[in-house]
C-alpha positions in Angstrom: -1.4 -41.0 37.3 -2.3 -44.5 37.0 -0.1 -47.3 36.5 -1.6 -50.9 36.1 -0.8 -54.3 34.9 1.8 -54.9 38.0 0.0 -58.3 39.1 -2.1 -59.2 35.9 0.6 -58.8 33.3 -2.0 -57.1 30.9 -1.9 -53.7 29.1 -4.5 -52.0 31.1 -3.7 -48.3 30.1 -4.2 -49.6 26.1 -7.3 -51.8 27.5 -9.4 -48.5 29.2 -8.1 -46.4 26.0 -9.8 -48.7 23.6 -13.0 -48.9 26.3 -13.3 -44.8 26.1 -13.0 -44.6 22.6 -15.7 -47.1 22.0 -17.9 -45.0 24.3 -16.8 -41.5 22.9 -18.1 -42.4 19.7 -21.5 -40.7 20.3 -19.3 -37.7 21.2 -17.6 -37.3 18.6 -20.7 -37.3 16.6 -22.1 -34.3 18.9 -18.8 -32.6 18.0 -19.5 -33.0 14.5 -22.4 -31.8 14.5 -21.3 -28.5 16.3 -18.9 -28.1 13.9 -21.2 -28.3 10.9 -23.9 -25.8 12.7 -20.4 -23.1 12.9 -19.5 -23.9 9.2 -23.4 -23.1 8.3 -23.4 -19.8 10.8 -20.4 -18.8 9.0 -22.0 -19.6 5.7 -25.0 -17.7 6.5 -23.1 -14.6 7.4 -20.6 -14.8 4.3 -24.1 -14.8 2.1 -24.9 -11.6 4.0 -21.7 -9.8 3.6 -22.4 -10.3 -0.1 -25.9 -8.8 0.3 -24.5 -5.6 2.1 -22.2 -5.1 -0.9 -24.6 -5.5 -3.5 -26.7 -2.7 -1.0 -24.2 -0.5 -0.8 -23.8 -0.4 -4.8 -27.7 -0.1 -4.8 -26.9 3.3 -2.8 -25.3 4.4 -6.0 -28.0 3.4 -8.4 -30.2 6.0 -6.7 -28.1 9.0 -7.3 -28.2 11.7 -10.2 -24.7 11.4 -11.5 -24.9 7.2 -12.3 -26.8 8.5 -15.2 -26.3 11.8 -15.6 -22.5 12.1 -15.9 -21.7 14.8 -17.8 -17.6 15.6 -19.2 -16.6 19.1 -19.5 -13.7 19.7 -21.9 -12.0 23.3 -21.9 -10.4 25.1 -25.0 -7.4 26.4 -23.3 -5.0 25.6 -19.9 -6.0 28.7 -18.5 -9.3 27.6 -17.5 -10.1 23.8 -15.6 -13.5 22.4 -15.6 -15.5 20.0 -14.4 -19.3 19.1 -14.9 -21.5 17.6 -12.2 -24.9 15.8 -13.3 -26.7 18.7 -13.4 -24.7 20.7 -15.6 -26.5 21.8 -18.6 -25.2 20.8 -21.7 -23.7 23.1 -24.6 -20.8 25.7 -24.6 -19.4 28.0 -21.9 -17.4 30.8 -22.6 -14.9 32.6 -20.2 -12.9 35.4 -20.5 -10.4 35.6 -17.6 -9.7 39.3 -16.4 -7.7 38.7 -13.2 -6.7 35.9 -10.9 -7.5 36.1 -7.4 -4.5 36.7 -5.3 -3.5 36.6 -1.7 -2.4 39.6 0.2 1.2 39.9 1.4 3.9 41.8 3.4 7.8 41.1 3.8 11.0 42.7 5.1 11.7 45.8 3.3 15.5 44.8 4.4 17.6 41.9 5.3 17.0 42.0 9.4 20.1 40.2 10.1 23.3 42.8 11.0 25.5 40.8 8.8 25.3 38.6 5.7 28.3 36.9 6.5 26.8 35.9 10.0 23.2 35.8 9.6 20.8 35.0 12.5 19.7 31.3 13.4 15.8 31.3 13.7 15.6 28.5 15.6 18.0 29.6 18.5 16.6 31.6 21.4 15.5 35.4 20.5 17.7 36.4 23.5 20.8 34.5 22.1 20.0 36.2 18.8 19.9 39.6 20.0 23.3 41.0 18.7 22.3 39.3 15.0 19.5 41.3 14.5 20.2 44.6 12.3 17.3 46.6 14.6 16.4 44.9 17.9 13.4 46.4 19.5 11.0 44.3 21.9 7.7 45.9 23.6 6.6 43.0 25.0 3.2 41.7 22.7 1.5 43.0 19.8 -1.9 42.2 18.1 -2.6 41.2 14.6 -6.0 41.8 13.0 -7.2 39.9 9.7 -10.6 39.6 8.1 -10.8 36.4 10.5 -10.3 37.9 13.3 -7.5 39.2 16.0 -5.3 37.9 18.2 -2.3 39.1 20.4 0.7 37.2 20.8 3.2 37.7 23.5 7.3 38.0 22.6 9.2 35.4 24.9 12.8 36.0 24.4 13.5 32.3 25.7 11.9 31.1 22.6 12.9 31.4 18.7 12.0 33.5 16.0 10.5 30.2 14.1 8.5 29.2 17.0 6.8 33.0 17.2 6.4 32.6 13.3 4.7 29.3 13.5 2.4 30.4 16.2 1.4 33.0 13.9 1.1 30.2 11.3 -1.0 28.0 13.4 -3.8 30.8 14.4 -7.3 31.2 13.2 -6.1 34.7 11.2 -5.6 32.9 7.9 -1.6 34.3 7.9 1.2 32.0 6.7 4.2 33.5 8.3 8.3 32.2 8.1 11.6 33.8 7.5 13.4 32.7 4.6 17.3 32.5 5.8 18.3 32.7 2.1 16.7 36.2 2.0 17.1 37.0 5.3 13.6 38.2 5.2 10.2 37.3 6.9 7.2 36.9 4.7 3.4 37.0 5.8 0.9 35.9 3.6 -2.8 35.7 3.5 -4.1 31.6 3.1 -7.2 32.7 1.4 -7.0 34.8 -2.1 -9.2 37.7 -2.2 -9.7 41.5 -1.2 -10.5 41.4 2.5 -9.9 45.0 2.9 -9.8 46.1 6.9 -9.3 49.6 7.2 -6.7 50.4 4.5 -5.1 47.0 5.1 -5.6 43.4 5.1 -2.7 42.3 7.8 -3.0 44.7 10.3 -0.1 45.2 13.3 -1.0 47.2 16.7 0.5 47.4 20.2 3.3 48.4 21.8 5.0 45.3 20.8 4.2 46.0 17.1 7.5 47.6 16.8 9.2 44.2 16.6 7.4 43.5 13.8 8.0 46.7 12.0 11.7 47.9 13.5 13.3 44.4 14.2 11.6 42.2 11.5 11.3 45.5 8.9 7.7 44.9 8.3 6.4 48.2 6.6 2.3 48.2 6.6 2.5 50.7 4.2 4.5 48.3 1.5 1.5 45.4 2.2 0.5 44.2 -1.6 -3.3 43.7 -1.4 -5.5 40.9 -2.5 -6.9 40.6 -5.3 -10.4 39.3 -6.6 -10.9 37.1 -9.6 -12.7 38.6 -12.4 -14.4 37.0 -15.3 -16.8 37.5 -17.9 -19.3 34.8 -18.9 -20.9 34.4 -22.3 -19.6 37.9 -23.0 -22.5 39.3 -20.9 -22.1 38.4 -17.3 -19.5 40.2 -15.1 -18.4 37.9 -12.2 -16.5 38.9 -9.0 -15.1 35.9 -6.8 -12.6 35.9 -3.8 -11.5 32.2 -4.9 -10.4 31.5 -8.6 -12.4 28.3 -8.3 -16.4 29.2 -9.1 -19.3 27.3 -10.2 -22.0 28.0 -12.6 -25.3 26.0 -13.6 -23.6 22.9 -12.0 -19.9 23.6 -13.7 -17.0 23.8 -11.5 -14.4 26.5 -12.9 -11.0 26.8 -11.9 -9.1 29.8 -13.2 -5.6 29.2 -13.9 -4.5 32.5 -15.9 -5.9 35.4 -17.8 -7.6 34.9 -21.2 -10.2 33.3 -22.9 -11.7 29.5 -23.2 -14.6 27.7 -24.2 -15.8 24.8 -22.0 -18.1 22.3 -24.0 -20.2 20.0 -21.8 -21.7 16.8 -22.6 -23.6 13.8 -21.0 -21.0 11.0 -20.3 -22.8 8.0 -21.6 -20.3 5.5 -21.1 -19.4 6.4 -17.7 -23.2 5.4 -16.9 -23.0 2.5 -19.1 -19.9 1.3 -17.0 -21.3 2.0 -13.8 -25.1 0.1 -14.7 -22.9 -2.8 -15.8 -20.9 -3.0 -12.8 -24.0 -3.3 -10.6 -25.4 -6.1 -12.8 -22.2 -8.2 -13.0 -21.8 -7.8 -8.9 -25.6 -8.6 -9.0 -25.0 -12.0 -11.1 -22.0 -13.0 -9.4 -24.6 -13.1 -6.0 -27.3 -14.8 -8.3 -24.5 -17.5 -9.0 -23.2 -17.8 -6.1 -26.7 -18.2 -3.9 -28.0 -20.9 -6.6 -24.8 -23.1 -6.5 -25.1 -23.2 -2.8 -28.8 -23.7 -3.0 -28.4 -26.9 -5.0 -25.2 -28.1 -3.3 -26.0 -31.3 -1.9 -24.5 -32.3 1.4 -21.6 -34.9 0.8 -22.6 -37.7 3.8 -19.4 -39.8 3.2 -17.5 -36.9 4.4 -18.5 -35.7 7.7 -16.4 -32.9 9.7 -13.1 -34.5 11.0 -12.3 -34.9 15.0 -9.2 -33.7 16.6 -8.1 -37.1 16.7 -8.9 -37.9 12.9 -6.8 -34.7 11.8 -3.6 -35.7 14.0 -3.2 -38.3 11.7 -3.7 -36.7 8.3 -1.6 -34.2 6.7 -2.4 -30.8 5.9 -3.3 -31.3 2.0 -5.6 -34.1 3.1 -7.5 -32.4 5.7 -8.0 -29.3 3.5 -9.5 -31.5 1.0 -11.5 -33.2 3.4 -13.3 -30.5 4.3 -14.2 -29.1 1.1 -16.3 -32.1 0.5 -17.5 -31.8 4.3 -18.5 -28.1 3.7 -20.7 -29.2 0.8 -24.6 -28.6 1.1 -24.3 -26.4 4.3 -27.1 -24.0 2.7 -28.9 -26.5 0.6 -32.2 -26.2 -0.4 -32.6 -23.1 1.9 -35.9 -21.3 2.0 -34.5 -18.0 2.8 -32.1 -18.2 0.1 -34.6 -19.1 -2.4 -37.3 -17.0 -1.7 -35.0 -13.7 -1.9 -33.6 -15.0 -5.4 -37.6 -15.3 -6.3 -38.2 -11.6 -4.8 -35.3 -10.5 -6.5 -35.8 -11.9 -9.8 -39.2 -10.4 -9.5 -38.2 -7.2 -9.1 -36.2 -6.6 -12.4 -39.8 -7.3 -13.8 -41.5 -4.5 -12.4 -43.3 -1.6 -14.1 -42.3 1.7 -13.4 -44.2 4.8 -13.8 -41.1 7.1 -15.4 -43.7 9.7 -17.1 -42.5 8.2 -20.5 -42.4 5.4 -22.7 -39.8 3.8 -20.8 -41.1 1.4 -18.3 -39.6 -2.0 -17.9 -35.9 -3.2 -17.6 -36.0 -4.8 -21.0 -36.7 -0.9 -22.9 -33.2 0.0 -22.0 -31.8 -3.3 -23.1 -31.0 -5.2 -19.9 -33.3 -8.6 -19.4 -33.3 -11.5 -17.2 -31.6 -14.7 -18.8 -34.3 -17.2 -21.0 -31.7 -20.0 -19.0 -34.1 -21.3 -16.1 -30.9 -22.6 -14.6 -29.6 -19.4 -14.5 -31.9 -18.5 -11.7 -32.8 -14.9 -12.9 -29.4 -13.4 -14.1 -29.6 -10.5 -16.4 -28.1 -9.8 -19.6 -27.2 -6.3 -21.0 -27.5 -5.1 -24.8 -24.9 -2.0 -24.3 -25.9 -0.4 -27.2 -29.3 -0.4 -26.2 -28.5 0.8 -23.1 -26.3 3.7 -24.4 -28.9 4.7 -26.6 -32.0 5.0 -23.7 -29.6 7.0 -21.7 -28.4 9.1 -24.6 -32.0 9.9 -25.0 -33.4 10.1 -21.9 -31.3 9.7 -18.7 -33.8 11.2 -16.4 -36.3 8.2 -17.3 -33.4 5.8 -16.9 -32.7 6.7 -13.8 -36.6 7.1 -12.6 -37.1 3.2 -14.0 -34.0 2.5 -11.2 -34.3 4.9 -8.6 -38.3 6.2 -8.2 -39.3 6.8 -4.6 -43.1 6.1 -3.7 -45.2 3.0 -4.1 -46.8 0.8 -6.7 -46.1 1.5 -10.3 -44.0 4.8 -8.9 -41.4 2.7 -7.2 -38.3 1.9 -8.8 -36.5 -1.5 -9.8 -33.7 -0.7 -7.1 -36.0 0.3 -4.5 -37.6 -3.1 -4.9 -34.7 -5.0 -4.6 -33.6 -2.8 -1.6 -36.8 -4.2 0.0 -35.8 -7.5 -0.7 -32.4 -7.5 0.3 -33.0 -5.6 3.7 -36.1 -8.4 4.5 -33.4 -11.4 3.4 -30.3 -9.9 5.4 -32.8 -9.3 8.4 -33.8 -13.1 8.4 -30.3 -14.2 8.0 -29.3 -12.4 10.7 -32.4 -14.0 12.9 -30.6 -17.2 11.9 -27.3 -17.0 12.1 -26.6 -13.4 13.8 -23.6 -11.5 13.0 -20.1 -11.0 14.4 -21.2 -8.6 17.4 -24.5 -11.0 18.3 -24.7 -13.0 21.4 -25.4 -16.7 21.5 -28.9 -16.1 22.6 -29.8 -13.8 19.9 -30.2 -16.1 17.1 -31.2 -19.3 16.1 -28.0 -21.5 15.3 -26.4 -19.4 18.5 -29.0 -20.6 20.5 -28.1 -24.6 18.8 -24.6 -24.1 19.3 -25.1 -23.2 23.0 -27.2 -26.6 23.6 -24.7 -28.4 21.7 -21.9 -27.5 23.8 -24.0 -28.0 27.5 -24.7 -31.5 26.0 -21.0 -31.8 24.8 -20.0 -30.7 28.7 -22.6 -33.2 30.4 -21.2 -36.3 28.1 -17.7 -35.2 28.9 -18.2 -35.5 32.4 -19.8 -38.6 32.0 -16.8 -40.2 30.4 -14.8 -38.8 33.1 -16.9 -40.9 35.3 -17.2 -44.0 33.3 -13.4 -43.7 33.0 -13.0 -43.9 36.8 -15.3 -46.2 36.8 -13.1 -48.8 34.4 -9.9 -48.0 36.2 -11.6 -49.1 40.2 -13.0 -52.2 38.3 -9.5 -53.1 36.7 -8.1 -52.1 40.0 -10.0 -54.2 41.7 -9.2 -57.1 39.6 -5.5 -56.4 40.2 -5.7 -56.3 43.8 -7.8 -60.0 43.4 -5.0 -61.4 41.5 -2.1 -60.3 43.7 -4.1 -61.5 46.7 -4.4 -64.9 45.0 -0.8 -64.9 43.9 0.2 -64.2 47.7 -2.2 -66.9 48.9 -0.3 -69.4 46.2 3.1 -68.7 46.9 2.4 -69.2 50.4 0.7 -72.5 50.1 3.9 -73.4 47.8 6.1 -72.4 50.3 4.5 -74.6 53.3 3.9 -77.6 50.8 7.4 -77.0 49.9 8.6 -77.1 53.8 6.3 -80.3 54.6 7.7 -82.3 52.0 11.6 -81.6 53.6 
């Protein structure tokens, strides 16, 4: 802690502060330069995020379902249907003769000794012995299904619910539970269909199986077996399935009830138009954003604020100032300018689709005639809808063909540009996980930090020097004051 001006009466603190403020001006410039570099780094990364979003949408533009979406309409609620992109157009007639069902077995009688005092399935078996109508426990039992075989130990310290839960959570494909209202236990297969294993789908064995048959009242002979779904396709093809779902010629059927249904499959052109339009709109928004950034000039009257300047301003003033200070961060950037040019060129590419559709304008999509739009696209939805209706496969080829030269689809050209641009930006601005040494702006920022640190060390030394100089001045003044007092005192004594 320094206290100055005791001898001179001068505001040494203020004088040193003013001197240091003048000396810090170059340091403020360095900090402002660093801030702008950080803004520029973040601006590049934001652009890369936009390119990543476009790249992810581009993936959708290479899939069959984007261009060849299908609608499936059923004439009856007893059959639901969903068409995949590979479904053939036309009608599909189904006559459902049998719905797939699961095998099950449940207690033939109430298992509690008294209707008025039923057992508690959450209490230990040992505490419920007297509440069971019949109690037999021989230790362990084995259950066998088409999914496997497993042995269970009857632990009387555990509850009935715990035992049934163990069975349900096994890999046997069984749901086992106790219903207190009916006072019965239910075993049912989680899979539909007929999976007969030597007569029964759910088999009990082992000495402890008497707990299932005698105590829980499950009679293997009373099991209701599973059933396969059976239906006739187009009055000719007899089909059997373990499940009530079945796929045929790209159409997924879900059988709900017995009866007949006619399913009509048609092209969903509107869905394809919507997806293509969504991609074009995203592309246009990026083009507009990049164009704005490339043409936005730096406002030199608004440098980044220092910490001291921010302290003297209101929040809204800081926000408005920085809005102006952030302008021109990517002005005239060659990487982004080249990306715009290459992307626009991609849309002009001719593609060998095997049909008359070889360029984008053939399907109603063209680049804007306004050169200021820097390659934004315009869509004639009627022409696009017509092209998709008449030749969806060629529209897909125009966008997504793989190969080289004329066999390469527009989207694949676009992806090449996006990939090259993103890599170029990462070399310049890195990404969130990058270390400073791995990208250009990071190295510049690290160098700036070193320069700032050296300057701050210099400021500390300079401030110490100022204080030493003023300290020496204070000491000299104090000595002069002492000498003056001594002389005055001697002169006064001599006069006396």
